[in-house]
C-alpha positions as CSV (number, residue, x, y, z in Angstrom):
1,M,-183.7,74.5,220.0
2,N,-187.1,74.7,221.6
3,K,-189.1,71.7,220.5
4,K,-192.2,73.8,220.2
5,L,-190.5,75.9,217.6
6,E,-189.7,72.8,215.6
7,Q,-193.3,71.7,215.4
8,K,-195.1,72.5,212.2
9,Q,-197.8,75.0,212.7
10,Q,-201.4,73.7,212.5
11,I,-203.3,76.9,212.3
12,K,-206.3,77.6,210.2
13,L,-207.2,81.1,209.0
14,A,-210.9,82.2,208.9
15,V,-213.1,85.2,208.5
16,D,-216.3,86.1,210.3
17,C,-218.8,88.7,209.0
18,I,-220.7,90.9,211.3
19,I,-223.6,92.0,209.2
20,F,-225.7,95.1,210.2
21,G,-229.0,96.1,208.9
22,F,-231.5,98.8,209.9
23,N,-235.2,97.9,210.4
24,N,-238.2,99.4,212.2
25,N,-235.9,102.2,213.5
26,R,-233.4,99.9,215.1
27,L,-230.0,98.5,214.3
28,E,-230.1,94.7,213.7
29,L,-227.5,91.9,213.3
30,L,-227.8,88.9,211.0
31,L,-227.1,85.6,212.6
32,V,-227.2,82.0,211.5
33,H,-227.8,78.6,213.2
34,R,-224.5,76.8,213.0
35,G,-225.0,73.7,210.8
36,F,-222.1,71.5,212.0
37,E,-220.2,70.5,215.1
38,P,-218.8,71.8,217.3
39,E,-221.7,73.9,218.7
40,K,-224.1,72.7,216.0
41,G,-227.5,74.4,216.2
42,K,-226.4,77.4,218.2
43,W,-226.4,81.0,217.0
44,S,-223.3,82.2,215.2
45,L,-221.9,84.8,212.9
46,I,-221.5,83.7,209.3
47,G,-217.9,82.8,208.5
48,G,-215.6,80.5,206.7
49,F,-212.0,79.5,206.1
50,V,-209.7,81.4,203.8
51,G,-208.6,79.4,200.7
52,N,-204.9,78.7,200.2
53,D,-204.8,80.9,197.2
54,E,-207.4,83.4,198.4
55,D,-206.9,86.9,199.7
56,I,-208.5,87.5,203.1
57,D,-210.6,90.4,201.8
58,D,-211.9,88.2,198.9
59,A,-212.8,85.5,201.4
60,A,-214.9,87.9,203.4
61,N,-216.7,89.1,200.3
62,R,-217.3,85.5,199.2
63,V,-218.8,84.6,202.6
64,L,-221.0,87.7,202.6
65,Y,-222.2,87.1,199.0
66,D,-223.0,83.5,199.8
67,L,-225.2,84.5,202.7
68,S,-226.9,87.7,201.3
69,G,-226.6,87.4,197.5
70,L,-225.3,91.0,197.5
71,E,-222.1,92.3,196.0
72,N,-220.2,95.6,196.4
73,I,-221.3,95.9,200.0
74,Y,-219.6,98.4,202.3
75,M,-217.3,96.3,204.5
76,E,-214.5,97.1,206.9
77,Q,-211.9,94.9,208.6
78,V,-212.4,95.2,212.3
79,R,-210.1,93.0,214.3
80,T,-208.3,89.6,214.4
81,F,-209.1,87.1,217.1
82,G,-206.4,84.5,217.9
83,K,-206.7,83.1,221.4
84,A,-205.3,79.6,221.3
85,D,-208.4,78.0,222.7
86,R,-211.0,80.2,221.0
87,D,-212.3,77.4,218.8
88,S,-212.8,73.9,220.3
89,S,-212.3,72.3,216.9
90,G,-208.6,73.3,216.8
91,R,-206.4,76.3,216.4
92,V,-208.3,78.9,214.3
93,V,-207.4,82.5,213.9
94,S,-210.3,84.6,212.6
95,T,-210.4,88.2,211.2
96,T,-213.7,89.9,211.6
97,Y,-215.4,92.2,209.0
98,S,-218.2,94.6,209.6
99,A,-220.7,94.9,206.8
100,M,-223.7,97.1,206.3
101,I,-226.5,96.0,204.0
102,L,-229.8,97.5,202.9
103,K,-232.3,95.1,204.2
104,S,-234.7,95.7,201.4
105,E,-232.1,94.3,199.0
106,Y,-231.3,91.2,201.1
107,N,-232.1,87.9,199.4
108,E,-234.6,86.3,201.7
109,E,-234.4,83.0,199.7
110,R,-231.0,82.3,201.2
111,V,-232.5,82.4,204.8
112,G,-233.7,78.8,204.4
113,K,-230.2,77.6,203.4
114,Y,-228.6,79.1,206.5
115,D,-231.5,79.4,208.9
116,A,-230.6,83.1,209.2
117,K,-232.4,85.6,211.4
118,W,-232.2,89.3,212.2
119,F,-231.8,90.3,215.9
120,P,-231.8,93.8,217.5
121,I,-228.3,94.5,218.7
122,E,-229.7,95.1,222.2
123,D,-231.4,91.7,222.3
124,L,-228.9,89.2,220.9
125,P,-229.0,85.4,221.7
126,E,-226.1,83.6,223.2
127,L,-223.4,83.1,220.5
128,I,-220.8,80.4,220.0
129,F,-217.1,80.7,220.9
130,D,-216.0,84.4,221.2
131,H,-218.5,85.7,218.7
132,S,-220.2,88.0,221.3
133,E,-216.8,89.6,221.8
134,M,-216.5,90.0,218.1
135,V,-219.9,91.7,217.9
136,G,-219.1,94.0,220.8
137,S,-215.8,95.1,219.1
138,A,-217.6,95.8,215.8
139,I,-220.4,97.8,217.5
140,R,-217.9,100.0,219.4
141,R,-215.9,100.6,216.2
142,L,-219.1,101.5,214.3
143,R,-220.2,104.0,217.0
144,R,-216.8,105.7,216.8
145,R,-216.6,105.9,213.1
146,V,-220.2,106.9,212.5
147,R,-219.6,110.3,214.1
148,N,-216.8,111.2,211.7
149,F,-217.5,109.3,208.5
150,P,-220.8,109.0,206.5
151,I,-220.9,105.2,206.7
152,A,-224.4,105.1,208.1
153,F,-225.8,106.1,204.7
154,N,-225.1,102.5,203.6
155,L,-228.0,101.4,205.8
156,L,-230.5,103.7,204.2
157,P,-232.2,103.6,200.8
158,A,-231.2,106.1,198.0
159,K,-233.6,108.7,199.3
160,F,-234.6,109.2,202.9
161,T,-236.0,111.8,205.2
162,L,-234.2,113.7,208.1
163,P,-236.4,111.9,210.7
164,Q,-235.3,108.6,209.2
165,L,-231.7,109.7,209.3
166,Q,-231.9,110.8,212.9
167,M,-233.6,107.5,213.9
168,L,-230.7,105.6,212.2
169,Y,-228.1,107.5,214.2
170,E,-230.0,107.1,217.4
171,G,-230.3,103.4,216.7
172,I,-226.5,103.0,216.1
173,L,-225.4,105.2,219.0
174,S,-228.1,103.9,221.3
175,E,-228.9,107.4,222.5
176,S,-231.4,110.2,221.9
177,L,-230.2,113.2,219.8
178,D,-231.6,116.7,220.1
179,K,-233.7,117.3,217.0
180,R,-232.6,121.0,216.5
181,N,-229.0,120.3,217.2
182,F,-229.0,117.3,214.8
183,R,-230.6,119.3,212.0
184,R,-228.2,122.2,212.5
185,K,-225.3,119.8,211.9
186,V,-227.1,118.2,209.0
187,S,-227.6,121.6,207.4
188,Q,-223.8,122.0,207.3
189,M,-223.5,118.8,205.2
190,N,-223.5,120.2,201.6
191,Y,-223.3,116.6,200.3
192,L,-226.8,115.9,201.6
193,V,-229.0,117.0,198.7
194,R,-232.7,117.9,199.3
195,L,-235.0,116.5,196.7
196,E,-238.3,118.2,195.6
197,E,-240.2,115.1,196.7
198,K,-241.9,114.6,200.0
199,D,-242.7,111.6,202.2
200,M,-246.4,112.0,203.1
201,S,-246.8,108.8,205.0
202,E,-246.0,110.2,208.5
203,S,-247.8,113.6,208.5
204,R,-250.0,115.9,206.5
205,K,-247.1,118.4,206.0
206,G,-244.8,115.6,204.9
207,A,-241.0,115.5,205.1
208,Y,-238.6,116.2,202.2
209,F,-236.5,113.4,200.9
210,Y,-232.7,113.7,200.8
211,R,-229.9,111.8,199.1
212,F,-226.3,111.4,199.9
213,D,-224.0,112.7,197.2
214,E,-220.8,110.8,197.5
215,E,-219.0,112.9,194.8
216,L,-219.7,116.1,196.8
217,Y,-218.6,114.4,200.0
218,N,-215.3,113.3,198.4
219,K,-214.7,117.0,197.4
220,E,-215.2,118.2,201.0
221,L,-214.0,115.3,203.2
222,N,-215.1,117.0,206.4
223,F,-217.9,114.9,207.8
224,N,-218.4,115.4,211.5
225,L,-221.6,114.6,213.4
């Protein structure tokens, strides 16, 4: 029998959270300074090991809560990274999760604990190990899914204007969208409910606020940008 097969596996299971937020009309990523070796002091995703009796999804939610103080956040499993030499501390297999949080609800008091900072996705610092590959994979998945599913609304407050919505999509897709074409498509979304309140901060005429009605969306299930 192959001696390698007889050896007891020494593999650790981890999760890494790729946390997106939207600020100043641009998509941002939350990173932390790594507080221990190897690669201490360098920029990193927030992550942790999965407990022996812990479900992997629960581990990801625990890590996210520990950093942000937020619960019930929209999160998707993205991909598992398992190259034998990806972590210089030993054999670690990590599953990545993509999360979207409303920055206005982010608990800034936790920043000091982790030395966390938001970065625009187009201007990220050098990251440890294969974390840049993890981020790239999550961004590509986000851009695919945002065209067919209303996940972007998780980055907006409960009420928002159409200009804000368009800027969000442009920030995620990293491209300009034709205003008339965008609004034509939005007008077909019956689950976007216009409110009788206006945002008067940008112009004299103002812009109506809208809200996303998840119940109406679940009845239609035909989102397509």
